Rosetta silent file (secondary structure, phi, psi, omega in degrees, C-alpha in Angstrom):
SEQUENCE: XXXXXXXXXXXXXXXXXXXXXXXXXXXXXXXXXXXXXXXXXXXXXXXXXXXXXXXXXXXXXXXXXXXXXXXXXXXXXXXXXXXXXXXXXXXXXXXXXXXXXXXXXXXXXXXXXXXXXXXXXXXXXXXXXXXXXXXXXXXXXXXXXXXXXXXXXXXXXXXXXXXXXXXXXXXXXXXXXXXXXXXXXXXXXXXXXXXXXXXXXXXXXXXXXXXXXXXXXXXXXXXXXXXXXXXXXXXXXXXXXXXXXXXXXXXXXXXXXXXXXXXXXXXXXXXXXXXXXXXXXXXXXXXXXXXXXXXXXXXXXXXXXXXXXXXXXXXXXXXXXXXXXXXXXXXXXXXXXXXXX
SCORE:     score description
SCORE:     0.000 S_00000001
   1 L     0.000  -39.256 -178.457    0.001    0.002    0.013 S_00000001
   2 H   -63.297  -41.303  178.421    2.809    2.459    0.815 S_00000001
   3 H   -66.496  -34.107  177.256    4.332    1.934   -2.607 S_00000001
   4 H   -64.602  -44.538  176.805    0.915    2.425   -4.232 S_00000001
   5 H   -58.428  -42.743  178.721    0.496    5.756   -2.438 S_00000001
   6 H   -61.644  -47.031 -178.535    3.925    6.830   -3.578 S_00000001
   7 H   -67.726  -35.680  176.891    3.327    5.919   -7.209 S_00000001
   8 H   -60.725  -42.254 -179.943   -0.125    7.615   -7.225 S_00000001
   9 H   -64.713  -39.486  178.938    1.577   10.797   -6.040 S_00000001
  10 H   -64.541  -46.748 -177.148    4.251   10.466   -8.742 S_00000001
  11 H   -66.394  -37.100  178.834    1.780    9.882  -11.527 S_00000001
  12 H   -63.444  -28.618 -178.442   -0.425   12.748  -10.415 S_00000001
  13 H   -86.761   -3.807 -172.261    2.562   15.071  -10.675 S_00000001
  14 H   -62.450  -32.426 -178.610    3.630   14.137  -14.199 S_00000001
  15 H   -95.002  -53.095 -171.717    1.575   16.971  -15.761 S_00000001
  16 H   -65.608  -32.008  177.910    1.124   19.715  -13.173 S_00000001
  17 H   -66.666  -35.458 -179.676    4.783   19.777  -12.211 S_00000001
  18 H   -59.136  -43.335  179.705    5.747   20.367  -15.810 S_00000001
  19 H   -73.998  -28.411 -175.847    3.787   23.631  -15.935 S_00000001
  20 H   -67.040  -33.142 -175.112    4.913   24.646  -12.432 S_00000001
  21 L  -103.932    1.621  177.710    8.625   24.769  -13.347 S_00000001
  22 L   -75.619  -18.922  177.292    8.398   26.058  -16.902 S_00000001
  23 L  -117.753  125.829 -175.892    8.161   29.644  -15.610 S_00000001
  24 H   -55.929  -36.119 -177.563   10.801   31.021  -13.279 S_00000001
  25 H   -69.051  -13.767 -179.964    8.232   33.111  -11.450 S_00000001
  26 H  -101.533    7.241  178.685    6.354   29.938  -10.539 S_00000001
  27 L   -59.592  131.752  179.718    9.360   28.148   -9.040 S_00000001
  28 L   -61.740  171.454  174.224    8.355   26.757   -5.644 S_00000001
  29 E  -140.872  161.508 -179.348    9.905   27.858   -2.407 S_00000001
  30 E  -130.648  138.768  175.840   10.672   26.360    0.967 S_00000001
  31 E  -133.571  159.047  179.715   10.746   28.003    4.371 S_00000001
  32 E  -112.213  145.219  175.628   11.511   26.743    7.877 S_00000001
  33 E  -137.091  149.763 -177.018    9.539   27.209   11.066 S_00000001
  34 E   -60.905  150.459  175.381   10.233   26.168   14.656 S_00000001
  35 E  -152.155  163.184  175.848    8.903   22.865   15.981 S_00000001
  36 E   -60.396  149.442 -174.300    9.305   20.639   19.032 S_00000001
  37 E   -74.509  132.579  174.898   12.526   18.667   19.018 S_00000001
  38 E  -131.192  135.956 -178.521   12.595   15.168   17.583 S_00000001
  39 E  -124.588  133.410  175.687   15.781   13.084   17.467 S_00000001
  40 L   -58.581  153.081 -172.513   16.494    9.955   15.477 S_00000001
  41 L   -73.890   -7.716  179.861   17.020    6.918   17.781 S_00000001
  42 L  -142.474  160.449  176.880   20.692    6.398   16.905 S_00000001
  43 L   -49.120  141.093 -172.433   23.790    8.432   16.019 S_00000001
  44 L  -131.643  127.318  179.776   23.455    9.834   12.486 S_00000001
  45 L  -139.129   33.854  175.551   26.267   10.667   10.033 S_00000001
  46 L  -175.535  179.539  171.428   24.532   10.464    6.650 S_00000001
  47 L   -59.381  143.013 -176.165   21.074   10.540    5.081 S_00000001
  48 L  -112.791   99.661 -176.431   18.740    8.252    7.061 S_00000001
  49 L   -75.817  145.174 -177.313   16.469    6.222    4.747 S_00000001
  50 E  -130.792  157.869 -179.497   13.027    5.176    6.008 S_00000001
  51 E  -155.492  163.103  175.758   10.297    2.755    4.810 S_00000001
  52 E  -112.155  141.531  175.582    6.927    1.328    5.904 S_00000001
  53 E  -154.177  126.571  175.791    6.162   -2.397    6.393 S_00000001
  54 L    53.243   40.272  176.645    3.165   -3.972    8.108 S_00000001
  55 L    77.190    7.511  179.223    2.060   -0.665    9.557 S_00000001
  56 E  -116.867  138.516  173.310    5.483    0.059   11.117 S_00000001
  57 E   -86.826  130.763  175.724    7.935    2.772   10.144 S_00000001
  58 E  -115.354  153.786  179.016   11.527    1.597    9.837 S_00000001
  59 E  -149.672  150.423  172.419   14.649    3.716    9.606 S_00000001
  60 E  -116.866  126.475  173.165   18.405    3.178    9.314 S_00000001
  61 E  -113.259  129.026 -176.953   20.791    5.587   11.041 S_00000001
  62 E  -121.656  141.481  169.123   24.457    5.206   10.128 S_00000001
  63 L  -147.227   61.826 -172.718   27.694    6.453   11.587 S_00000001
  64 L   100.034  -23.535  174.609   30.152    3.929   10.169 S_00000001
  65 L  -155.514  140.306 -178.871   27.603    1.120   10.556 S_00000001
  66 E   -80.230  142.941  173.436   23.804    1.157   10.186 S_00000001
  67 E  -122.015  136.057 -175.364   21.407    0.653   13.083 S_00000001
  68 E  -103.069  133.077  175.171   17.770   -0.255   12.432 S_00000001
  69 E  -130.664  155.098  178.379   14.829    1.131   14.458 S_00000001
  70 E  -137.370  161.137  177.677   11.084    0.737   14.117 S_00000001
  71 E  -175.155  171.072 -179.130    7.929    2.373   15.479 S_00000001
  72 L   -75.710  -19.326  177.381    4.309    3.159   14.732 S_00000001
  73 L  -161.569 -174.169 -172.869    5.319    6.660   13.621 S_00000001
  74 H   -63.147  -41.827 -174.565    8.231    9.100   13.553 S_00000001
  75 H   -79.915   -9.779  179.183    8.165   10.050   17.203 S_00000001
  76 H  -103.948    7.321  176.205    7.936    6.444   18.429 S_00000001
  77 L   -60.309  131.817 -172.954   10.968    5.113   16.580 S_00000001
  78 E  -160.402  177.922  171.970   13.014    3.246   19.196 S_00000001
  79 E    57.704   55.998 -179.812   15.099    0.229   20.137 S_00000001
  80 E   -62.245  137.241  179.715   17.920    0.525   17.599 S_00000001
  81 E  -124.835  135.087 -179.920   19.522   -2.740   16.619 S_00000001
  82 E   -67.413  125.588  179.541   22.836   -3.169   14.798 S_00000001
  83 L   -76.605  163.418  179.646   22.206   -4.642   11.325 S_00000001
  84 E  -119.605  136.232  171.862   24.226   -7.564   10.005 S_00000001
  85 E   -99.773  164.761  177.661   26.007   -7.994    6.659 S_00000001
  86 L   -90.570    7.219 -179.687   26.935  -11.265    5.041 S_00000001
  87 L  -154.806  177.203  175.790   30.571  -10.176    4.655 S_00000001
  88 L  -122.172  153.574 -177.445   33.270   -7.881    5.985 S_00000001
  89 L  -139.307  167.666  176.575   35.038   -5.024    4.224 S_00000001
  90 L   -84.181   97.034 -178.864   37.925   -2.626    4.672 S_00000001
  91 L   116.345  163.574  177.657   36.215    0.391    6.223 S_00000001
  92 L   -75.222  163.635  178.235   32.816    1.321    7.572 S_00000001
  93 E  -128.029  123.036  176.378   29.594    1.194    5.593 S_00000001
  94 E  -105.947  110.643  174.735   26.984    3.946    5.765 S_00000001
  95 E   -78.698  110.058 -173.439   23.637    2.892    4.206 S_00000001
  96 E  -102.041  -10.674 -175.568   22.475    6.233    2.877 S_00000001
  97 E  -155.240  148.900  177.801   19.556    5.269    0.692 S_00000001
  98 E  -138.225  144.701  164.461   16.906    2.537    0.338 S_00000001
  99 E  -128.043  132.577 -175.102   14.356    1.594   -2.246 S_00000001
 100 E  -102.403  135.189  175.272   11.588   -0.802   -1.298 S_00000001
 101 E  -149.487  126.163 -175.326    9.982   -3.220   -3.711 S_00000001
 102 L    57.301 -129.981  178.584    7.754   -6.163   -2.815 S_00000001
 103 L   -96.278   14.495 -176.120    9.197   -7.843    0.222 S_00000001
 104 E  -118.252  152.150  170.017   12.740   -6.658   -0.344 S_00000001
 105 E  -114.642  128.019  173.809   14.747   -3.580    0.564 S_00000001
 106 E  -103.046  116.512 -178.382   17.541   -2.475   -1.735 S_00000001
 107 E  -107.085  150.550 -179.170   20.094   -0.475    0.195 S_00000001
 108 E  -130.269  124.446 -174.234   22.910    1.691   -1.122 S_00000001
 109 E  -122.071  161.808  164.625   25.909    2.487    1.000 S_00000001
 110 E  -114.119  142.398  179.289   29.182    4.305    0.826 S_00000001
 111 E  -113.990  143.950  179.561   32.341    2.713    2.184 S_00000001
 112 L  -117.258   89.535 -176.197   35.394    4.603    3.343 S_00000001
 113 L   -68.576  148.641  177.133   38.428    2.312    2.881 S_00000001
 114 L   -92.230  168.605  173.427   41.562    2.887    4.951 S_00000001
 115 L    79.343   11.486 -177.021   45.196    3.030    3.909 S_00000001
 116 L   -82.243  -29.195  177.713   44.773    5.176    0.825 S_00000001
 117 L  -128.335   88.000 -174.455   46.864    8.099    2.053 S_00000001
 118 L   -51.115  138.180  179.120   49.541    6.634    4.397 S_00000001
 119 L    85.775    0.539  179.390   50.083    8.468    7.608 S_00000001
 120 L  -134.296  172.204  174.326   46.624   10.107    7.485 S_00000001
 121 L   -97.694    5.238 -176.499   42.974    9.236    8.060 S_00000001
 122 L   -66.258  147.189 -178.835   42.019   10.583    4.601 S_00000001
 123 E  -142.741 -179.816  178.402   39.987    8.236    2.411 S_00000001
 124 E  -139.365  105.615 -174.356   38.086    8.060   -0.848 S_00000001
 125 E   -67.741  152.981  173.654   34.520    6.697   -0.568 S_00000001
 126 E  -125.086  158.759  179.044   32.992    4.171   -2.932 S_00000001
 127 E  -109.805  131.835  179.945   29.295    3.367   -3.420 S_00000001
 128 E  -129.047  174.611 -178.802   27.926   -0.148   -3.072 S_00000001
 129 E  -124.588  152.708  176.964   24.619   -2.017   -3.043 S_00000001
 130 E  -147.784  165.005 -178.188   22.999   -4.461   -0.648 S_00000001
 131 E  -138.169  137.990  173.951   19.696   -6.331   -0.303 S_00000001
 132 E  -124.695  135.529  177.255   17.558   -7.315    2.650 S_00000001
 133 L  -114.099    9.160  179.856   14.631   -9.770    2.622 S_00000001
 134 L  -127.349   39.946  173.248   13.906   -9.583    6.341 S_00000001
 135 L    64.286   36.105  171.607   12.832   -5.935    6.709 S_00000001
 136 L    89.217    7.173 -178.643   16.319   -4.541    7.115 S_00000001
 137 L   -78.963  -42.018  179.311   17.703   -6.820    9.855 S_00000001
 138 E  -130.218  151.736 -171.822   20.301   -8.574    7.686 S_00000001
 139 E  -134.590  135.112  171.469   21.871   -7.583    4.373 S_00000001
 140 E   -93.783  120.256 -179.009   23.452   -9.347    1.426 S_00000001
 141 E   -73.763  123.422  179.108   26.257   -7.265   -0.032 S_00000001
 142 E   -95.775   -2.745  174.253   25.805   -6.942   -3.826 S_00000001
 143 E   109.611  170.576  177.419   29.144   -5.293   -4.431 S_00000001
 144 E   -78.995  129.040 -176.919   30.722   -1.937   -5.307 S_00000001
 145 E  -114.266  -17.687 -179.940   28.800   -0.226   -8.096 S_00000001
 146 E  -144.862  132.923  172.690   30.483    3.188   -8.246 S_00000001
 147 E  -153.775  157.364  178.692   34.038    4.345   -7.618 S_00000001
 148 L   -86.646  156.911  173.054   36.350    7.104   -8.815 S_00000001
 149 L   -67.777  123.018  179.129   39.463    6.685  -10.923 S_00000001
 150 H   -55.917  -21.265  179.085   42.405    6.621   -8.477 S_00000001
 151 H   -64.607  -17.589  179.227   44.223    8.925  -10.906 S_00000001
 152 H   -90.402   -3.461 -178.565   41.902   11.705   -9.644 S_00000001
 153 L   -70.884  147.606  177.356   42.922   11.314   -5.990 S_00000001
 154 L  -119.974   96.288 -173.761   44.801   14.168   -4.306 S_00000001
 155 L   -63.417  -19.390 -179.775   46.896   12.573   -1.525 S_00000001
 156 L   -98.530   16.963 -176.572   47.755   16.009   -0.087 S_00000001
 157 L   -55.805  144.869 -175.076   44.080   17.082    0.180 S_00000001
 158 L  -119.038   18.877  179.032   43.462   19.502    3.062 S_00000001
 159 L   -79.488  -11.392  177.043   39.680   19.299    3.495 S_00000001
 160 L    99.769  -13.238 -174.742   40.166   16.987    6.456 S_00000001
 161 L  -133.570  -55.819 -168.160   38.320   13.889    5.141 S_00000001
 162 E  -117.233  144.377  169.599   38.589   12.866    1.473 S_00000001
 163 E   -97.642   -3.399 -178.024   41.282   12.661   -1.192 S_00000001
 164 E   155.067 -159.056  176.221   38.581   12.008   -3.784 S_00000001
 165 E   101.014 -179.945  178.479   35.932    9.397   -4.406 S_00000001
 166 E  -122.551  136.182  176.595   32.142    9.190   -4.642 S_00000001
 167 E  -176.056 -166.319  177.381   29.753    9.286   -1.694 S_00000001
 168 E    47.076   77.040 -166.279   27.125   11.228    0.301 S_00000001
 169 E  -137.399  175.490  170.007   24.246   10.391   -2.006 S_00000001
 170 E  -142.993  168.394  178.392   20.596    9.519   -2.419 S_00000001
 171 E  -133.117  154.936  174.803   18.622    7.333   -4.889 S_00000001
 172 E  -153.335  131.962  179.726   15.198    7.601   -6.473 S_00000001
 173 E   -86.305  139.562 -179.269   13.343    5.223   -8.824 S_00000001
 174 L   -71.638  171.246 -173.224   11.613    6.825  -11.812 S_00000001
 175 L   -61.689  -31.716 -178.367    7.834    6.863  -12.332 S_00000001
 176 L   -86.723    2.035 -178.251    7.945    3.898  -14.712 S_00000001
 177 L    54.656   41.856 -178.427    9.979    1.828  -12.210 S_00000001
 178 L  -116.773  -28.457 -174.252   12.610    1.236  -14.888 S_00000001
 179 E  -135.074  130.549  173.511   15.580    3.408  -13.866 S_00000001
 180 E   -96.392  123.747 -179.205   17.117    4.130  -10.453 S_00000001
 181 E  -100.136  137.838 -177.885   18.835    7.525  -10.381 S_00000001
 182 E  -118.520  109.377  176.765   21.790    8.032   -8.045 S_00000001
 183 E   -98.169  119.452 -167.789   22.635   11.625   -7.091 S_00000001
 184 E  -137.901  165.305  176.202   26.066   11.636   -5.475 S_00000001
 185 E   -96.050  135.645  174.107   28.994   13.775   -4.424 S_00000001
 186 E  -113.776  128.766 -170.680   32.269   13.617   -6.395 S_00000001
 187 L  -114.074    7.102 -177.267   35.356   14.774   -4.467 S_00000001
 188 L  -134.749  178.462 -176.947   38.236   14.348   -6.919 S_00000001
 189 L    83.912 -166.372  176.828   39.510   15.377  -10.298 S_00000001
 190 L   -66.126  153.274 -176.844   39.440   18.885  -11.646 S_00000001
 191 H   -60.163  -26.726  177.838   37.220   21.333   -9.736 S_00000001
 192 H   -71.793  -15.325  177.569   34.911   21.440  -12.772 S_00000001
 193 H   -99.305   -7.022 -179.308   34.322   17.684  -12.278 S_00000001
 194 L   -87.968  165.230  178.878   33.680   17.977   -8.526 S_00000001
 195 E   114.601 -149.187 -177.632   30.340   18.628   -6.850 S_00000001
 196 E   -99.142  124.492 -179.049   27.005   16.861   -7.184 S_00000001
 197 E  -124.954  178.142 -176.205   26.640   14.446  -10.113 S_00000001
 198 E  -138.793  146.334  174.842   24.167   11.793  -11.259 S_00000001
 199 E  -139.168  172.374  179.703   24.281    8.218  -12.464 S_00000001
 200 E  -143.148  155.408  179.725   21.672    5.615  -13.248 S_00000001
 201 E  -135.054  125.913  173.125   21.003    1.880  -12.921 S_00000001
 202 E   -61.582  130.132 -174.837   18.370   -0.053  -14.830 S_00000001
 203 H   -64.606  -24.043  178.931   16.023   -1.396  -12.172 S_00000001
 204 H   -69.853  -14.007 -179.516   16.010   -4.794  -13.852 S_00000001
 205 H   -98.642    8.344 -170.919   19.743   -5.001  -12.932 S_00000001
 206 H   -62.325  -29.372 -178.905   19.190   -4.303   -9.233 S_00000001
 207 H   -83.758  -17.888  175.053   20.112   -7.836   -8.060 S_00000001
 208 H  -134.564   70.028 -169.784   23.345   -7.883  -10.084 S_00000001
 209 L   -84.992  -12.866 -175.060   24.293   -4.217  -10.256 S_00000001
 210 L   -64.188  128.729 -177.910   28.087   -4.405  -10.477 S_00000001
 211 L    80.913    2.369 -174.857   29.216   -3.042  -13.838 S_00000001
 212 L  -107.319   -8.876 -179.805   25.716   -1.883  -14.745 S_00000001
 213 L   -78.284  142.150  177.278   25.749    1.764  -13.510 S_00000001
 214 E  -120.470  130.912  178.616   26.103    4.530  -16.085 S_00000001
 215 E   -94.494  147.034  175.513   27.432    8.005  -15.158 S_00000001
 216 E   -76.254  124.009 -179.642   26.179   11.232  -16.847 S_00000001
 217 E  -145.486  121.376  178.586   29.076   12.662  -18.877 S_00000001
 218 L    43.771   52.504  173.694   28.957   15.494  -21.400 S_00000001
 219 L    85.540    4.047 -177.536   25.313   15.120  -22.185 S_00000001
 220 E  -140.089  156.209  169.745   25.109   11.329  -22.283 S_00000001
 221 E   -87.850   74.947 -164.992   24.815    8.302  -20.017 S_00000001
 222 E  -119.138   -9.309 -174.448   28.095    7.112  -21.486 S_00000001
 223 E  -113.925  143.469 -179.586   30.587    6.386  -18.692 S_00000001
 224 E   -69.341  151.564  177.765   30.800    3.343  -16.423 S_00000001
 225 L   -64.620  -27.506  178.457   30.074    3.640  -12.740 S_00000001
 226 E   -94.941  104.260  174.151   33.414    2.075  -11.972 S_00000001
 227 L    69.557   15.199  179.865   36.200    4.565  -12.615 S_00000001
 228 L   -81.411  169.569  177.558   34.319    6.340  -15.396 S_00000001
 229 L   -80.163  172.085 -179.254   34.308   10.077  -16.120 S_00000001
 230 L  -156.240  159.440  171.450   31.435   12.370  -15.099 S_00000001
 231 L  -126.260  115.609 -178.054   29.921   15.819  -15.581 S_00000001
 232 L   -71.318  152.097  172.074   28.375   17.281  -12.400 S_00000001
 233 L   -83.735  -26.392  173.784   25.054   19.067  -12.385 S_00000001
 234 E  -125.812   90.292 -179.510   26.345   21.367   -9.627 S_00000001
 235 E   -64.633  156.648  175.545   30.141   21.831  -10.203 S_00000001
 236 L   -67.766  156.176  177.019   32.430   22.812   -7.350 S_00000001
 237 L   -98.127  -43.696  174.490   33.389   26.438   -6.743 S_00000001
 238 E  -131.094  131.819 -168.471   36.699   25.844   -4.921 S_00000001
 239 L   -57.971  146.159 -178.022   38.327   22.399   -5.183 S_00000001
 240 L   -62.574  -27.468 -177.337   37.792   19.852   -2.404 S_00000001
 241 L   -73.755  -11.603  178.979   41.532   19.323   -1.973 S_00000001
 242 L   -89.340  155.527  179.777   41.933   22.909   -0.743 S_00000001
 243 L   -65.643  -33.324 -177.419   41.352   24.063    2.838 S_00000001
 244 L   -94.463   34.035  179.473   38.870   26.667    1.609 S_00000001
 245 L   -48.990  141.946 -177.809   36.851   24.075   -0.344 S_00000001
 246 E  -147.874  110.197 -176.741   33.480   25.315   -1.530 S_00000001
 247 L  -163.544  155.912  168.338   30.941   23.006   -3.189 S_00000001
 248 E   -77.128  149.840  178.220   27.480   21.562   -2.890 S_00000001
 249 E  -161.906  172.143  173.786   27.321   18.017   -1.532 S_00000001
 250 E    61.080   50.617  179.725   25.144   15.460    0.276 S_00000001
 251 E   -67.419  146.089  166.932   21.891   15.686   -1.761 S_00000001
 252 E  -132.265  134.637 -173.587   18.627   14.234   -0.483 S_00000001
 253 E  -122.803  136.362  171.480   15.625   14.013   -2.809 S_00000001
 254 E  -135.571  160.122  171.158   11.964   13.490   -2.115 S_00000001
 255 E   -91.718  128.502 -175.716    8.751   13.663   -4.114 S_00000001
 256 E  -104.613  116.619 -176.910    6.537   16.433   -2.806 S_00000001
 257 L   -72.212  -26.297  176.465    2.802   15.722   -3.146 S_00000001
 258 L   -74.824  -45.679 -179.287    1.860   19.393   -2.552 S_00000001
 259 L   -80.325  -23.630 -172.891    4.238   20.824   -5.146 S_00000001
 260 L    59.250   44.430 -178.777    3.889   17.794   -7.444 S_00000001
 261 E  -147.903  167.298  169.391    7.674   18.038   -8.035 S_00000001
 262 E   -86.068  143.202  178.683   10.940   16.520   -6.846 S_00000001
 263 E  -123.698  131.817  176.821   12.740   18.469   -4.137 S_00000001
 264 E  -116.147  126.476  170.105   16.471   18.309   -3.489 S_00000001
 265 E   -99.377  142.261 -174.803   18.082   19.496   -0.241 S_00000001
 266 E  -137.403  145.240  163.983   21.828   20.189   -0.319 S_00000001
 267 E   -83.450  160.713  167.365   24.756   20.973    1.933 S_00000001
 268 E  -142.092  124.258  179.096   27.352   23.535    0.872 S_00000001
 269 E   -83.778  162.915  175.622   30.876   23.601    2.330 S_00000001
 270 E  -146.123   -0.403 -178.152   32.988   26.706    2.767 S_00000001
 271 E  -169.457  173.516  179.642   36.190   25.754    4.637 S_00000001
 272 L   -53.001  142.153 -176.276   38.434   23.049    6.038 S_00000001
 273 L    81.801    7.877  177.187   36.525   20.479    8.018 S_00000001
 274 L    61.330   38.689  175.594   33.551   20.943    5.703 S_00000001
 275 E   -54.207  138.759 -175.714   32.280   23.954    7.639 S_00000001
 276 E   -81.616  125.298  165.725   28.722   24.640    6.517 S_00000001
 277 E   -73.342  -40.478  179.527   27.892   27.648    4.381 S_00000001
 278 E   164.083 -177.324  177.748   24.247   26.670    4.638 S_00000001
 279 E  -106.759  136.170 -175.775   21.380   24.452    3.492 S_00000001
 280 E  -124.286  162.061  178.492   20.003   24.902   -0.044 S_00000001
 281 E  -132.405  142.145  174.658   16.921   23.709   -1.952 S_00000001
 282 E  -140.598  155.189 -175.549   16.325   22.939   -5.617 S_00000001
 283 E  -128.518  149.292  179.294   13.247   21.715   -7.550 S_00000001
 284 E  -152.174  152.701  177.353   12.782   19.617  -10.697 S_00000001
 285 L   -93.636  -19.551 -178.620   10.023   18.044  -12.737 S_00000001
 286 L  -138.888  139.026 -179.415   12.026   15.055  -13.980 S_00000001
 287 L   -68.965  -39.970 -171.168   14.661   12.888  -12.314 S_00000001
 288 L   -90.327    1.591  178.120   16.624   12.062  -15.463 S_00000001
 289 L   -97.704  102.152 -172.996   16.842   15.603  -16.864 S_00000001
 290 L   -68.470  -17.181  178.414   20.073   17.007  -15.464 S_00000001
 291 L   -93.405   -0.449 -174.028   19.085   20.515  -16.622 S_00000001
 292 L   -77.264  -24.070 -173.476   15.698   20.414  -14.949 S_00000001
 293 L   -70.802  133.455  175.805   16.822   21.382  -11.469 S_00000001
 294 L   -70.381  158.091  178.983   16.271   24.990  -10.426 S_00000001
 295 L   -58.120  128.893 -179.509   19.194   27.061   -9.148 S_00000001
 296 L   -60.814  136.504 -178.411   19.816   26.087   -5.490 S_00000001
 297 E  -119.473  133.963  179.377   18.499   28.705   -3.057 S_00000001
 298 E   -72.174  132.411  176.908   19.740   29.016    0.550 S_00000001
 299 E  -116.296  -11.859  179.232   17.064   28.347    3.142 S_00000001
 300 E  -151.859  129.140  176.865   19.280   28.208    6.238 S_00000001
 301 E   -78.021  135.738  178.768   22.560   29.917    7.117 S_00000001
 302 L    67.030 -121.185  179.498   25.120   27.503    8.527 S_00000001
 303 L    86.507 -168.613 -178.606   23.315   24.518   10.026 S_00000001
 304 L  -119.760  168.911 -179.094   24.532   20.926   10.233 S_00000001
 305 L   -67.238  160.309  171.574   25.282   18.189    7.743 S_00000001
 306 L    62.718   66.282  174.061   22.751   15.916    6.082 S_00000001
 307 E   -75.714  140.180  175.993   19.500   17.890    5.674 S_00000001
 308 E  -157.995  163.747  174.341   16.513   15.706    4.855 S_00000001
 309 E  -102.554  160.936  160.775   12.763   15.612    5.279 S_00000001
 310 E  -131.454  114.083 -174.437   10.516   13.109    6.974 S_00000001
 311 E   -63.788  144.603 -176.312    7.009   13.289    5.602 S_00000001
 312 L   -99.560  -17.291 -179.250    4.160   13.785    8.103 S_00000001
 313 L   -80.416  164.921  178.956    1.310   12.554    5.908 S_00000001
 314 L   -52.771  129.197 -178.161    0.298    8.847    5.702 S_00000001
 315 L    84.405    0.889 -177.219    3.134    6.942    4.019 S_00000001
 316 L   -67.908  141.306  178.727    5.561    9.807    4.522 S_00000001
 317 L  -145.043 -162.626  171.436    9.301    9.028    4.599 S_00000001
 318 L   -71.560  -13.154 -176.126   12.539   10.660    3.549 S_00000001
 319 L  -109.618   -3.900 -175.567   11.363   10.099   -0.056 S_00000001
 320 E  -148.647  120.906  179.710    7.723   11.258    0.203 S_00000001
 321 E  -148.801  170.270  179.975    6.339   14.393    1.868 S_00000001
 322 L  -117.077 -151.317 -175.300    3.597   17.026    1.550 S_00000001
 323 L   -56.988  -41.213  176.655    3.207   20.719    2.147 S_00000001
 324 E  -121.372  137.694  179.277    4.781   20.533    5.623 S_00000001
 325 E  -143.511  162.743  172.046    7.388   17.985    6.696 S_00000001
 326 E   -72.077  137.430  178.705    9.892   17.483    9.439 S_00000001
 327 E  -110.092  117.263 -179.827   13.320   18.988    8.609 S_00000001
 328 E  -109.004  145.386  166.373   16.243   17.034    9.955 S_00000001
 329 E  -136.769  128.461  179.171   19.971   17.805   10.103 S_00000001
 330 L    54.174   33.657  175.678   22.456   15.288   11.597 S_00000001
 331 L    81.857    8.363 -178.181   19.541   13.273   12.892 S_00000001
 332 E  -125.214  133.830  177.243   17.930   16.106   14.818 S_00000001
 333 E  -119.347  120.712  170.850   14.726   18.026   13.913 S_00000001
 334 E  -125.831   14.485 -178.517   13.859   21.319   15.588 S_00000001
 335 E  -146.146  157.914  162.563   12.037   22.731   12.592 S_00000001
 336 E  -106.027  150.720  175.862    9.406   21.928   10.004 S_00000001
 337 E  -107.944  131.280 -176.046    9.956   22.725    6.347 S_00000001
 338 E  -118.023  130.655 -177.876    6.990   24.252    4.489 S_00000001
 339 E  -108.168  136.000  178.487    6.683   24.171    0.739 S_00000001
 340 E  -128.771  143.191  176.234    4.713   26.683   -1.332 S_00000001
 341 L   -70.662    0.000    0.000    3.860   26.836   -5.016 S_00000001
């Protein structure tokens, strides 16, 4: 039923959203208003994907390893339990996105391998896939589906975290349930290649995704997910390897039933340690049209990492919300976000 509600909302928006974003004066807007404090049940260091099953809301909060919590609604999420993988890897795994289909959950994580820049803790994230058939308790690792070319790494990077790589992302399945779009951060290469980029995976390949992802590059889905080139939709302003790095990163996307459009929330860095410039919002009528997104507009000065919504209407999650939703940063909500046409 939850998937049906989501798809009905998507189909209803196919026409009205098109007219809403064709005129710049009609571009939607988002504002924040105070609300009582709500905190996710476990430490949070990435986007926290949520889903509904048998009348229960589930969520994964990750800070190097995912923890699963459930409850009858957002405020009753509790009892976090450490999830289990069927393998071990070099580095932690943050499950940042989930798509639910039938009785299965498809999870997408980024891994931060160690030992890439000797004598430092710097790393270069990769993106992988996993599958759960027991409502998120245990996961089968499906392999790494996206990684950067090591030739783009900057071993002397001074941002405090990454020498390059792909990570801090979200996923969304298109209306026809044929293509999964992956909006991700790229942290290496020339500054013109850094920032927020997009790739895609045919949904029919979801159980064997390795080698099947295509990156958007110079107007085409032409480069492989593994070590391929890319063209970002939001290029960096100052390169990630510099102390004064300045770029958008960490996108989270939901379908908004009030606006009948997709909404993207973004972080923007401005200094070493990824100090926050602020939280930004962008709107689009189509997932696969890289030029469809409106220019990001700042809605909050400063703030914390990982802005996302949690929908308040029936079936609401991080991927589905209405006119008003809970606004989270770093797993904490002290505001609602309100969307207007």
